[in-house]
LORO-567791 format. One record per atom (N, C-alpha, C, O, CB): residue in three letters; y negated, x, z negated. Coordinates in steps of 0.2 Angstrom, whole numbers, padded with zeros to 4 digits, always signed. Glycine has a CB too. Layout:
N
ALAYXZ ...
//
This chain:
164
MET-0742+0170+0542 MET-0747+0175+0543 MET-0746+0179+0549 MET-0740+0180+0551 MET-0748+0180+0537 ASN-0751+0181+0553 ASN-0751+0184+0559 ASN-0753+0192+0559 ASN-0756+0194+0554 ASN-0755+0181+0565 LEU-0751+0195+0564 LEU-0754+0202+0564 LEU-0756+0203+0572 LEU-0753+0200+0576 LEU-0749+0208+0562 ILE-0760+0207+0573 ILE-0762+0208+0580 ILE-0763+0216+0581 ILE-0767+0219+0577 ILE-0769+0204+0582 VAL-0760+0219+0586 VAL-0761+0226+0587 VAL-0760+0228+0595 VAL-0757+0224+0598 VAL-0755+0229+0583 ALA-0762+0233+0597 ALA-0761+0236+0603 ALA-0758+0243+0602 ALA-0760+0247+0598 ALA-0768+0237+0607 VAL-0752+0243+0606 VAL-0748+0249+0605 VAL-0747+0253+0612 VAL-0747+0249+0617 VAL-0741+0248+0602 ASP-0745+0259+0612 ASP-0743+0262+0618 ASP-0735+0262+0619 ASP-0732+0259+0615 ASP-0746+0270+0618 LYS-0733+0266+0623 LYS-0725+0266+0624 LYS-0721+0268+0618 LYS-0716+0266+0617 LYS-0724+0271+0630 ASN-0724+0272+0614 ASN-0721+0275+0608 ASN-0723+0271+0602 ASN-0722+0273+0596 ASN-0723+0282+0607 TRP-0726+0265+0602 TRP-0729+0261+0597 TRP-0734+0265+0593 TRP-0736+0263+0587 TRP-0723+0259+0592 ALA-0738+0269+0596 ALA-0744+0273+0593 ALA-0750+0268+0594 ALA-0750+0264+0598 ALA-0745+0279+0597 ILE-0754+0268+0589 ILE-0760+0264+0588 ILE-0766+0267+0588 ILE-0772+0264+0589 ILE-0759+0259+0583 GLY-0766+0274+0586 GLY-0773+0277+0585 GLY-0773+0285+0585 GLY-0767+0288+0584 GLY-0776+0275+0579 LEU-0778+0288+0585 LEU-0779+0295+0584 LEU-0786+0296+0581 LEU-0791+0293+0583 LEU-0779+0299+0591 ASP-0786+0300+0576 ASP-0793+0301+0572 ASP-0796+0295+0570 ASP-0803+0295+0571 ASP-0797+0306+0576 ASN-0793+0290+0568 ASN-0796+0284+0566 ASN-0800+0280+0571 ASN-0805+0277+0570 ASN-0801+0285+0560 LYS-0797+0281+0577 LYS-0800+0277+0583 LYS-0794+0274+0587 LYS-0789+0277+0587 LYS-0804+0282+0588 LEU-0796+0269+0591 LEU-0791+0266+0595 LEU-0789+0271+0600 LEU-0793+0275+0602 LEU-0793+0259+0598 LEU-0783+0270+0603 LEU-0781+0275+0609 LEU-0785+0273+0615 LEU-0787+0278+0619 LEU-0774+0274+0610 ILE-0787+0267+0616 ILE-0790+0265+0622 ILE-0793+0258+0621 ILE-0790+0254+0617 ILE-0786+0265+0629 SER-0799+0257+0624 SER-0802+0250+0623 SER-0801+0246+0630 SER-0804+0248+0635 SER-0809+0250+0621 ILE-0797+0241+0630 ILE-0796+0238+0637 ILE-0800+0231+0636 ILE-0798+0227+0631 ILE-0788+0236+0638 PRO-0804+0230+0640 PRO-0809+0224+0639 PRO-0805+0217+0638 PRO-0806+0213+0634 PRO-0813+0223+0645 ALA-0799+0216+0642 ALA-0795+0210+0641 ALA-0792+0210+0634 ALA-0791+0204+0631 ALA-0790+0209+0647 ASP-0790+0215+0632 ASP-0787+0216+0625 ASP-0792+0214+0620 ASP-0790+0211+0615 ASP-0783+0223+0624 MET-0798+0217+0620 MET-0803+0216+0616 MET-0805+0208+0616 MET-0806+0205+0610 MET-0809+0220+0617 ARG-0805+0205+0622 ARG-0807+0198+0622 ARG-0801+0194+0619 ARG-0803+0189+0615 ARG-0808+0196+0630 PHE-0795+0196+0620 PHE-0789+0192+0617 PHE-0790+0193+0609 PHE-0789+0188+0606 PHE-0783+0195+0619 PHE-0792+0199+0606 PHE-0792+0200+0599 PHE-0798+0195+0597 PHE-0797+0192+0592 PHE-0794+0207+0598 ARG-0804+0195+0600 ARG-0809+0191+0598 ARG-0808+0184+0598 ARG-0809+0180+0593 ARG-0815+0193+0603 ASP-0805+0182+0604 ASP-0803+0175+0604 ASP-0798+0172+0599 ASP-0798+0167+0596 ASP-0800+0173+0611 GLU-0793+0177+0597 GLU-0788+0175+0593 GLU-0790+0175+0585 GLU-0788+0171+0581 GLU-0782+0180+0593 THR-0795+0180+0584 THR-0797+0180+0577 THR-0804+0177+0575 THR-0805+0176+0569 THR-0797+0188+0575 THR-0808+0175+0579 THR-0814+0172+0578 THR-0813+0166+0574 THR-0809+0162+0576 THR-0819+0171+0584 GLY-0817+0165+0568 GLY-0817+0159+0564 GLY-0811+0160+0559 GLY-0809+0155+0556 GLY-0816+0153+0568 LYS-0807+0165+0559 LYS-0801+0166+0555 LYS-0802+0171+0550 LYS-0808+0174+0549 LYS-0795+0168+0560 VAL-0797+0173+0546 VAL-0797+0178+0541 VAL-0794+0184+0544 VAL-0788+0184+0547 VAL-0793+0176+0535 VAL-0797+0190+0543 VAL-0794+0197+0545 VAL-0793+0201+0539 VAL-0797+0202+0535 VAL-0798+0200+0551 ILE-0787+0204+0539 ILE-0786+0209+0533 ILE-0785+0216+0536 ILE-0782+0217+0541 ILE-0779+0207+0530 MET-0788+0221+0533 MET-0788+0228+0535 MET-0789+0232+0530 MET-0791+0231+0524 MET-0794+0229+0541 GLY-0788+0239+0531 GLY-0789+0244+0526 GLY-0796+0246+0527 GLY-0800+0245+0532 GLY-0784+0250+0528 ARG-0798+0250+0522 ARG-0805+0253+0522 ARG-0807+0257+0529 ARG-0812+0257+0532 ARG-0807+0257+0516 LYS-0802+0261+0531 LYS-0803+0266+0536 LYS-0804+0262+0543 LYS-0808+0263+0547 LYS-0798+0271+0537 THR-0800+0256+0543 THR-0801+0252+0549 THR-0808+0249+0549 THR-0811+0249+0555 THR-0796+0246+0549 LEU-0810+0246+0544 LEU-0817+0244+0543 LEU-0822+0249+0545 LEU-0827+0248+0549 LEU-0819+0241+0536 GLU-0821+0255+0543 GLU-0826+0260+0544 GLU-0826+0263+0551 GLU-0831+0266+0554 GLU-0825+0266+0540 SER-0821+0261+0555 SER-0820+0263+0562 SER-0824+0258+0567 SER-0826+0259+0572 SER-0813+0263+0564 PHE-0826+0252+0564 PHE-0830+0247+0567 PHE-0837+0250+0568 PHE-0840+0254+0564 PHE-0830+0240+0564 PRO-0841+0247+0573 PRO-0848+0249+0574 PRO-0852+0248+0568 PRO-0852+0242+0565 PRO-0851+0245+0580 GLY-0855+0253+0565 GLY-0859+0253+0559 GLY-0855+0252+0553 GLY-0858+0251+0548 GLY-0864+0247+0560 GLY-0848+0252+0554 GLY-0844+0251+0548 GLY-0845+0244+0545 GLY-0843+0243+0539 GLY-0846+0256+0543 GLN-0847+0240+0549 GLN-0848+0233+0547 GLN-0843+0228+0548 GLN-0839+0229+0553 GLN-0855+0230+0550 PRO-0842+0223+0543 PRO-0837+0218+0544 PRO-0838+0214+0551 PRO-0843+0214+0554 PRO-0837+0213+0539 LEU-0832+0212+0554 LEU-0832+0208+0560 LEU-0836+0201+0559 LEU-0835+0198+0554 LEU-0825+0207+0563 LYS-0840+0200+0563 LYS-0844+0194+0563 LYS-0840+0188+0564 LYS-0834+0188+0568 LYS-0850+0194+0568 ASN-0842+0182+0561 ASN-0838+0175+0562 ASN-0831+0176+0560 ASN-0827+0172+0562 ASN-0839+0173+0569 ARG-0829+0180+0555 ARG-0823+0180+0552 ARG-0823+0181+0544 ARG-0829+0184+0542 ARG-0818+0185+0555 THR-0818+0179+0541 THR-0818+0181+0534 THR-0815+0188+0534 THR-0809+0188+0535 THR-0814+0176+0529 ASN-0818+0193+0531 ASN-0815+0200+0531 ASN-0813+0202+0524 ASN-0816+0201+0519 ASN-0821+0205+0533 ILE-0806+0203+0524 ILE-0803+0206+0518 ILE-0801+0213+0519 ILE-0798+0215+0523 ILE-0797+0201+0516 VAL-0804+0217+0514 VAL-0803+0224+0515 VAL-0799+0227+0509 VAL-0801+0226+0503 VAL-0810+0228+0516 ILE-0794+0231+0510 ILE-0790+0233+0505 ILE-0792+0241+0504 ILE-0792+0245+0509 ILE-0782+0233+0507 SER-0794+0242+0498 SER-0796+0249+0496 SER-0794+0251+0489 SER-0796+0247+0485 SER-0804+0250+0497 ARG-0791+0256+0488 ARG-0789+0258+0481 ARG-0795+0261+0477 ARG-0795+0261+0471 ARG-0784+0264+0481 ASP-0801+0262+0481 ASP-0807+0265+0477 ASP-0810+0259+0474 ASP-0813+0254+0477 ASP-0812+0268+0483 LYS-0810+0259+0467 LYS-0813+0254+0463 LYS-0820+0253+0464 LYS-0823+0247+0462 LYS-0811+0255+0456 ASP-0824+0258+0466 ASP-0831+0257+0467 ASP-0833+0255+0474 ASP-0839+0254+0475 ASP-0834+0264+0465 TYR-0828+0254+0478 TYR-0829+0253+0485 TYR-0831+0245+0486 TYR-0828+0241+0483 TYR-0823+0254+0490 SER-0837+0244+0489 SER-0839+0237+0491 SER-0843+0238+0498 SER-0845+0243+0499 SER-0843+0234+0485 VAL-0842+0232+0501 VAL-0846+0232+0508 VAL-0849+0225+0508 VAL-0845+0220+0507 VAL-0841+0233+0513 LYS-0855+0224+0510 LYS-0858+0218+0511 LYS-0855+0214+0516 LYS-0853+0216+0522 LYS-0866+0219+0513 GLY-0853+0207+0515 GLY-0850+0203+0520 GLY-0843+0203+0520 GLY-0840+0200+0525 GLY-0853+0205+0527 ALA-0840+0207+0515 ALA-0832+0207+0515 ALA-0830+0206+0508 ALA-0833+0207+0503 ALA-0830+0214+0518 ILE-0824+0204+0508 ILE-0820+0203+0501 ILE-0816+0209+0500 ILE-0812+0211+0504 ILE-0816+0197+0501 VAL-0818+0213+0495 VAL-0814+0220+0494 VAL-0809+0218+0489 VAL-0810+0216+0483 VAL-0819+0226+0492 VAL-0802+0220+0490 VAL-0797+0220+0486 VAL-0794+0227+0485 VAL-0795+0231+0489 VAL-0791+0214+0488 ARG-0790+0228+0479 ARG-0788+0234+0478 ARG-0780+0236+0480 ARG-0778+0241+0479 ARG-0788+0235+0470 SER-0777+0230+0482 SER-0770+0231+0483 SER-0767+0226+0488 SER-0771+0221+0489 SER-0765+0231+0477 VAL-0761+0227+0491 VAL-0758+0222+0495 VAL-0757+0215+0491 VAL-0758+0210+0493 VAL-0752+0224+0498 GLU-0755+0216+0485 GLU-0754+0210+0480 GLU-0760+0206+0479 GLU-0760+0200+0480 GLU-0751+0213+0473 GLU-0766+0210+0478 GLU-0772+0206+0478 GLU-0774+0203+0484 GLU-0777+0197+0484 GLU-0778+0211+0475 ALA-0773+0206+0490 ALA-0774+0203+0496 ALA-0770+0197+0497 ALA-0773+0192+0500 ALA-0773+0208+0502 LEU-0764+0197+0495 LEU-0760+0191+0496 LEU-0762+0185+0492 LEU-0762+0180+0494 LEU-0752+0193+0494 LYS-0764+0187+0486 LYS-0767+0182+0481 LYS-0773+0179+0484 LYS-0774+0173+0484 LYS-0769+0185+0474 GLU-0778+0183+0487 GLU-0784+0181+0490 GLU-0782+0176+0496 GLU-0786+0171+0498 GLU-0788+0187+0493 CYS-0777+0178+0500 CYS-0775+0174+0506 CYS-0772+0167+0504 CYS-0772+0162+0508 CYS-0769+0177+0509 GLU-0771+0166+0498 GLU-0768+0159+0496 GLU-0774+0154+0497 GLU-0772+0148+0497 GLU-0766+0159+0488 LYS-0780+0156+0497 LYS-0786+0151+0498 LYS-0786+0149+0505 LYS-0790+0144+0507 LYS-0792+0155+0496 TYR-0782+0152+0510 TYR-0783+0150+0517 TYR-0776+0148+0520 TYR-0771+0149+0517 TYR-0785+0156+0521 ASN-0777+0145+0526 ASN-0771+0142+0530 ASN-0768+0149+0532 ASN-0771+0153+0536 ASN-0773+0137+0535 THR-0761+0149+0531 THR-0758+0156+0533 THR-0758+0157+0540 THR-0758+0163+0542 THR-0750+0155+0530 GLU-0758+0152+0544 GLU-0759+0152+0552 GLU-0765+0155+0554 GLU-0766+0158+0560 GLU-0758+0146+0555 ASP-0770+0155+0549 ASP-0777+0158+0551 ASP-0778+0165+0549 ASP-0784+0167+0549 ASP-0782+0153+0548 ILE-0773+0168+0546 ILE-0774+0175+0544 ILE-0771+0180+0548 ILE-0765+0179+0551 ILE-0770+0175+0536 TYR-0775+0185+0550 TYR-0773+0191+0554 TYR-0773+0197+0551 TYR-0779+0199+0549 TYR-0777+0190+0561 VAL-0768+0201+0551 VAL-0768+0208+0549 VAL-0770+0212+0555 VAL-0767+0212+0560 VAL-0761+0210+0546 ILE-0775+0216+0554 ILE-0778+0220+0560 ILE-0778+0228+0559 ILE-0781+0231+0563 ILE-0785+0218+0561 GLY-0774+0230+0554 GLY-0774+0237+0553 GLY-0777+0241+0547 GLY-0780+0237+0543 GLY-0776+0241+0559 GLY-0776+0247+0547 GLY-0772+0252+0550 GLY-0765+0252+0549 GLY-0762+0247+0546 GLY-0776+0259+0549 SER-0762+0258+0550 SER-0755+0258+0550 SER-0752+0257+0543 SER-0747+0253+0543 SER-0753+0265+0552 SER-0755+0259+0538 SER-0752+0258+0531 SER-0753+0251+0529 SER-0748+0248+0526 SER-0755+0262+0526 VAL-0758+0247+0531 VAL-0759+0240+0530 VAL-0754+0236+0534 VAL-0751+0232+0531 VAL-0766+0238+0531 TYR-0753+0238+0540 TYR-0748+0235+0545 TYR-0741+0235+0541 TYR-0738+0230+0541 TYR-0748+0238+0552 GLU-0739+0241+0539 GLU-0733+0242+0536 GLU-0732+0238+0530 GLU-0726+0235+0529 GLU-0732+0250+0535 GLN-0737+0238+0526 GLN-0736+0235+0519 GLN-0736+0227+0520 GLN-0733+0223+0516 GLN-0742+0237+0515 MET-0740+0225+0525 MET-0741+0217+0526 MET-0735+0214+0531 MET-0734+0208+0531 MET-0748+0216+0529 LEU-0732+0219+0535 LEU-0727+0216+0540 LEU-0722+0211+0537 LEU-0720+0206+0540 LEU-0723+0222+0543 PRO-0719+0213+0531 PRO-0714+0208+0528 PRO-0717+0201+0527 PRO-0713+0196+0526 PRO-0712+0211+0521 TYR-0724+0200+0526 TYR-0727+0194+0525 TYR-0729+0190+0531 TYR-0731+0185+0531 TYR-0733+0195+0520 CYS-0728+0194+0537 CYS-0730+0191+0543 CYS-0725+0187+0547 CYS-0719+0190+0547 CYS-0734+0196+0548 ASN-0726+0182+0550 ASN-0721+0178+0554 ASN-0722+0179+0562 ASN-0718+0178+0566 ASN-0720+0171+0552 VAL-0728+0181+0564 VAL-0730+0181+0571 VAL-0734+0188+0572 VAL-0738+0190+0568 VAL-0735+0175+0573 ALA-0732+0191+0577 ALA-0735+0197+0579 ALA-0738+0197+0586 ALA-0734+0196+0591 ALA-0731+0204+0578 HIS-0744+0198+0587 HIS-0747+0198+0594 HIS-0748+0205+0596 HIS-0752+0209+0593 HIS-0754+0194+0594 VAL-0744+0208+0601 VAL-0744+0215+0602 VAL-0746+0216+0610 VAL-0742+0213+0614 VAL-0736+0218+0601 THR-0751+0220+0611 THR-0753+0222+0618 THR-0749+0228+0619 THR-0750+0233+0615 THR-0760+0222+0618 LYS-0744+0228+0624 LYS-0741+0235+0625 LYS-0744+0238+0631 LYS-0744+0235+0636 LYS-0733+0233+0626 ILE-0746+0244+0630 ILE-0749+0248+0635 ILE-0744+0253+0638 ILE-0741+0257+0634 ILE-0755+0252+0633 ASP-0743+0253+0645 ASP-0737+0257+0648 ASP-0740+0264+0649 ASP-0741+0266+0655 ASP-0735+0254+0654 PHE-0741+0268+0643 PHE-0743+0275+0644 PHE-0742+0278+0637 PHE-0742+0274+0632 PHE-0751+0275+0645 SER-0741+0284+0637 SER-0740+0288+0630 SER-0746+0292+0629 SER-0748+0296+0633 SER-0734+0292+0631 TYR-0750+0290+0623 TYR-0756+0294+0621 TYR-0754+0299+0616 TYR-0749+0299+0613 TYR-0761+0289+0619 GLN-0758+0304+0615 GLN-0758+0308+0609 GLN-0761+0304+0604 GLN-0766+0300+0604 GLN-0763+0315+0610 ALA-0757+0304+0598 ALA-0758+0299+0593 ALA-0756+0302+0586 ALA-0752+0307+0586 ALA-0755+0292+0594 ASP-0759+0299+0581 ASP-0757+0301+0574 ASP-0756+0295+0569 ASP-0754+0296+0564 ASP-0763+0305+0571 THR-0756+0289+0572 THR-0754+0283+0568 THR-0750+0279+0573 THR-0751+0278+0579 THR-0760+0280+0566 TYR-0745+0276+0570 TYR-0740+0272+0573 TYR-0739+0265+0570 TYR-0741+0264+0564 TYR-0734+0275+0574 PHE-0737+0260+0574 PHE-0735+0254+0571 PHE-0727+0253+0571 PHE-0724+0256+0576 PHE-0738+0248+0576 PRO-0724+0250+0567 PRO-0716+0249+0567 PRO-0714+0246+0573 PRO-0717+0241+0576 PRO-0714+0245+0561 ASN-0709+0249+0576 ASN-0706+0247+0583 ASN-0703+0240+0582 ASN-0697+0240+0579 ASN-0702+0252+0586 LEU-0706+0235+0584 LEU-0703+0228+0583 LEU-0696+0227+0587 LEU-0692+0223+0585 LEU-0708+0223+0584 ASP-0696+0231+0593 ASP-0690+0230+0597 ASP-0684+0233+0593 ASP-0678+0231+0595 ASP-0691+0234+0603 GLU-0685+0237+0588 GLU-0679+0240+0585 GLU-0677+0235+0578 GLU-0673+0237+0575 GLU-0680+0247+0583 LYS-0681+0230+0577 LYS-0680+0226+0571 LYS-0677+0220+0573 LYS-0680+0215+0577 LYS-0687+0225+0567 GLU-0671+0218+0571 GLU-0667+0213+0573 GLU-0670+0206+0571 GLU-0670+0201+0575 GLU-0660+0213+0569 GLU-0675+0206+0566 GLU-0678+0200+0564 GLU-0684+0197+0568 GLU-0686+0192+0568 GLU-0680+0200+0556 TRP-0686+0202+0573 TRP-0691+0200+0577 TRP-0689+0199+0584 TRP-0685+0203+0587 TRP-0697+0206+0577 LYS-0691+0194+0587 LYS-0689+0192+0594 LYS-0696+0190+0598 LYS-0701+0187+0595 LYS-0685+0186+0594 ILE-0696+0192+0604 ILE-0701+0191+0609 ILE-0700+0183+0611 ILE-0695+0181+0613 ILE-0701+0195+0615 THR-0706+0180+0610 THR-0706+0172+0611 THR-0710+0171+0617 THR-0710+0166+0620 THR-0707+0168+0605 GLU-0715+0175+0618 GLU-0720+0174+0624 GLU-0721+0181+0627 GLU-0722+0186+0623 GLU-0726+0170+0622 GLU-0722+0181+0634 GLU-0724+0187+0637 GLU-0729+0186+0643 GLU-0727+0181+0647 GLU-0718+0191+0639 SER-0734+0190+0643 SER-0739+0188+0649 SER-0736+0192+0655 SER-0732+0196+0655 SER-0746+0191+0647 GLU-0739+0190+0661 GLU-0738+0195+0667 GLU-0741+0201+0665 GLU-0745+0202+0661 GLU-0742+0191+0673 GLU-0738+0206+0669 GLU-0741+0213+0668 GLU-0748+0213+0671 GLU-0749+0210+0676 GLU-0737+0218+0672 GLN-0753+0216+0668 GLN-0760+0217+0670 GLN-0762+0224+0671 GLN-0758+0229+0668 GLN-0764+0213+0665 THR-0767+0225+0674 THR-0769+0232+0675 THR-0777+0233+0673 THR-0781+0228+0674 THR-0768+0234+0682 TYR-0778+0239+0671 TYR-0785+0241+0669 TYR-0786+0248+0672 TYR-0783+0252+0669 TYR-0787+0240+0661 TYR-0789+0248+0677 TYR-0790+0254+0681 TYR-0782+0256+0683 TYR-0779+0252+0687 TYR-0793+0260+0677 ASP-0780+0261+0681 ASP-0773+0263+0683 ASP-0768+0262+0677 ASP-0762+0263+0678 ASP-0772+0270+0685 LEU-0770+0259+0672 LEU-0766+0257+0666 LEU-0762+0250+0667 LEU-0766+0245+0669 LEU-0769+0257+0660 GLU-0756+0250+0665 GLU-0753+0243+0665 GLU-0751+0241+0658 GLU-0750+0245+0654 GLU-0746+0244+0669 TYR-0752+0235+0657 TYR-0751+0232+0650 TYR-0749+0225+0650 TYR-0750+0222+0656 TYR-0758+0233+0646 ALA-0747+0222+0645 ALA-0745+0215+0644 ALA-0745+0213+0637 ALA-0745+0217+0633 ALA-0737+0214+0647 PHE-0746+0207+0636 PHE-0747+0204+0630 PHE-0740+0201+0628 PHE-0737+0197+0632 PHE-0753+0198+0630 TYR-0738+0202+0622 TYR-0732+0199+0619 TYR-0733+0196+0613 TYR-0737+0198+0609 TYR-0727+0205+0618 LYS-0729+0190+0612 LYS-0729+0187+0605 LYS-0722+0188+0602 LYS-0717+0186+0605 LYS-0731+0179+0606 TYR-0722+0191+0597 TYR-0716+0191+0593 TYR-0716+0186+0587 TYR-0721+0185+0584 TYR-0715+0199+0590 GLU-0710+0184+0586 GLU-0709+0179+0580 GLU-0703+0181+0576 GLU-0698+0183+0579 GLU-0709+0172+0582 ARG-0704+0181+0570 ARG-0699+0183+0565 ARG-0693+0177+0566 ARG-0695+0171+0565 ARG-0701+0183+0558 ALA-0687+0179+0567 ALA-0682+0174+0567 ALA-0681+0171+0560 ALA-0682+0174+0555 ALA-0675+0178+0570 ASN-0679+0165+0560 ASN-0677+0161+0554 ASN-0684+0160+0550 ASN-0684+0161+0544 ASN-0672+0165+0550 ASN-0689+0158+0553 ASN-0696+0157+0550 ASN-0694+0151+0545 ASN-0699+0149+0542 ASN-0702+0156+0554 
//
């Protein structure tokens, strides 16, 4: 299973249920990586999308504890365990965890690949991703050249869990 995330210098990922910044190349990478695949997210992440609608051309799995919550075009599950059960129907390499922070944290033990866009800036934030650089089991296996968007520098990293 994969995960995909954009983080700032402090591994922050969001503020007030919004991304810290939208970088076109990062959005394109996200789209290219996840189109035609399965994406797993929490309810708040889904609701942060335009119109609160599931992502097109993907199988959307939404985790929500609210037993009455449903959304057209998405599979709603009530727990991480239920999400993992649903994932058994798909090729594990085609599954991407896309947020938010609590879903990332709960699903991280089940992921073997992490696609991380690191933005060289510190934003005001209220949600964070676990710092993979501090976790012995995660190693950087690919790294892009540094890129710029206006005056921001960022790079794409692929982390893989050691001993897959």
